[in-house]
Each structure stands twice: as C-alpha cells, then as structure tokens.
N, C-alpha and C positions, 0 to 999 in steps of 0.2 A: 358811443362817444370814443371809445378806446380804438375803433375801427378807423374812425376819421382821423384821428392822431397819428395811427400807424401809416396811413396813406400819405398823409403831409411830411412825414419824416422820410418814407422812400422819395417822394418828389423832390425833396429839397436835396438829397444826397446823390441824385441821378444828375448825369450832365445831359443837356439838350444837344441834339445834332447840330445845331448851329455853334454851340461852343466847341464841339469836337472838331468840326471843319475848320473854325478859327484857328485852333491850336495846330492842325496838320498845316495849314497855310504858313503860319508862323515857322513852324519847324522846316517846312520846305524853303522857306527866304533864307533862314539861317544856314541850310545846307548849300544853298545855292551860292553863299557868300563864302562858305568854310572850304569847300572842295576845291576851288581854285587856287586858294591861298595854300592848302597842303601840297598841290602839284608843284607850286612856286618853290615851297621849302625843299622838296626833294631834288629840285633842279638846282637850287643853290648849294645843298649839301654835296651833291655830286662834282660841282664846279669847285668848291672848297676842299674837298678831299683831293681832287686831280692837282689844285694848286699847291696844296700841302706836300703831296707826293714828289712833284716835280721839284720843289724847293728843298726837299730832304734829300733827294737822290742828287740834284745839282750840287747841294752842299758837300755831300759825300764824295763826290768826283773831285770837287774842288779841294777838299782835304787830302785827298789820296796825291793830288798833283802837288801840294804844299810839302807833303812829307817826302815825295820822291825829290823835289826841287832841293830841299834842305839835305836830303841824302846824296845829292850830286848829279842827279840825273832827272832833269824836268821832263816828266811825261805823264800823259793822262793814262787812265787804266784801259787795258783792252777789253774787248767785248767779254772774253773768258774770265778776266779778273773782277770785271764789274757785276757778273751775274754768278759768281763763286761767293757762297756765303762766308762772311768773316774777312773777306779781302776790301772791299769798299762798303758793302752794307752788311750790317749784323745780324740780320733776320732774314727771313725768306724774301724774295723780291714781292713788292707791294702789288696789289692787283689795280688795273685801270678801272676806275669806278663806272666808266661808260662801256666797256665792253667785257669787264669781267675777267680780263686776261692778264698774267703777270709776266709773261715771256718777253724777252727783248731779242730783237734783231738788227742786223748791222744796217746802216744807212750811208750811202755815199755823200760826198760834198754837195752835189747837186741836190740830192734829196733832202739833206739838211738845209740847205739854203730855200728850197721852195716849201720844206714841210711836208713833203710827200707821205702819202699813208696809204696802206692797202688793206689795212683791218685784219692781217693776218696774225697779228701779236698784239700785246697790250703797249709796248713801246719800242721806239727806236733809238739807235745810239750810233752817232758818227764820232770816229776819233782818227786823227791823223798825227801821229808823234814824229813823223819824217820831217815835217816842216821846219822853217827856222824858229818859229813861235809855234810849238803844238797847239792843235785845236781839236775841240770835241764839242758836241751837241746830243741832247738828251731831250726827247719829246714825246707826246702821246701818238700813238699809232691809230689814230680815228680823228675824223673830222666833224663830230657832233657838235652843234651848237651849244654854247654854255651860257651862263649868266654873268661872265666875266666882261667888263668894259675895257676896251682899249683903243687903240688908234690915236691920230693926233690930238683929237678933240676930247677923248675920253668917253666917248658915247657910242662907239661901234662895238656890237656883240662879236665876240670872239669865238673861233670854233676852237675845239680842243687841241689839235695839234698846232695851233698858233699861240697857245700859252708857253 
C-alpha cells in the first residue's frame, strides 16, 4: 500500500513532456515579443540622448552669445572656446551616443547647410562671427537613422545629422 502511494505522489509531482513543451512555447512567444521592443527602446534612448545633448550644447552656445552681446560684442564662441571646459560647457564635452566620440571639428557654411558628415568626430561646429549677423551651427557628425520624426508632415524619420 505504501509503495503505491509513493508512486502516486511521484507521478503527481512530475511534469509531463507535453507540459514542458507548452511552457517552452509560451516562453518563446514572450521572448519573440519582448526582444524587438527592447531594441526599439535602445534606439529611442540613443535618439533622446542625442536630442538632449544637442539642446544643451546649443543652449550653452546661445547663452555665450547673449553674455557676449550684453558685454558689447555679439559673437558666438570659437571652436577653441567651445571645447575648453568652463568656457561654454562646464564639464567634459558629451559623447555622441551613436559613435561614442566627444571631439568637435570645424564645419564650413556649406557643410552646415548640407549637414555634411564624415564620421571622424562626434560633433561638427560652424561659426562665423565676421558676418553682419554672426552665425553658428552645431550638429552630430553621423548620419545614422534615428527614431525622431520630422519633415513637413511630422512622419519622416530623421538621421542624426539632421537633428
């Protein structure tokens, strides 16, 4: 009698092969749904980090210009001033989340207008204080597709150098 009871208890505790396969299938379906969502989040976080950095640096450049204007000489920071810690930005220059580079190189007016990129640095900076109205531009030096929407209808996906 005891032997039969022990066999029944062992049978009740064990999972059948069908039950194990069903669990594996459910887990595979969940993984198939979760993995693409994870990759979308990483792309969105890179885009957000890029937009945040661009906004912060552009704001710092505008603040420098405003301070210079109040002081009497309206001018944007030079490339050397921009990259000197404590002049325009207070910490080390932020890294571009798409190519992990933090160096800044000069851009010409044409390169700024066309948002030309060569991938040799994290950022590009155009400045011309000799114009009647000084001009400058700061952008990411990479053309990787982001999750940011833009264009006239707000549905066109933009590349990093277009932001």
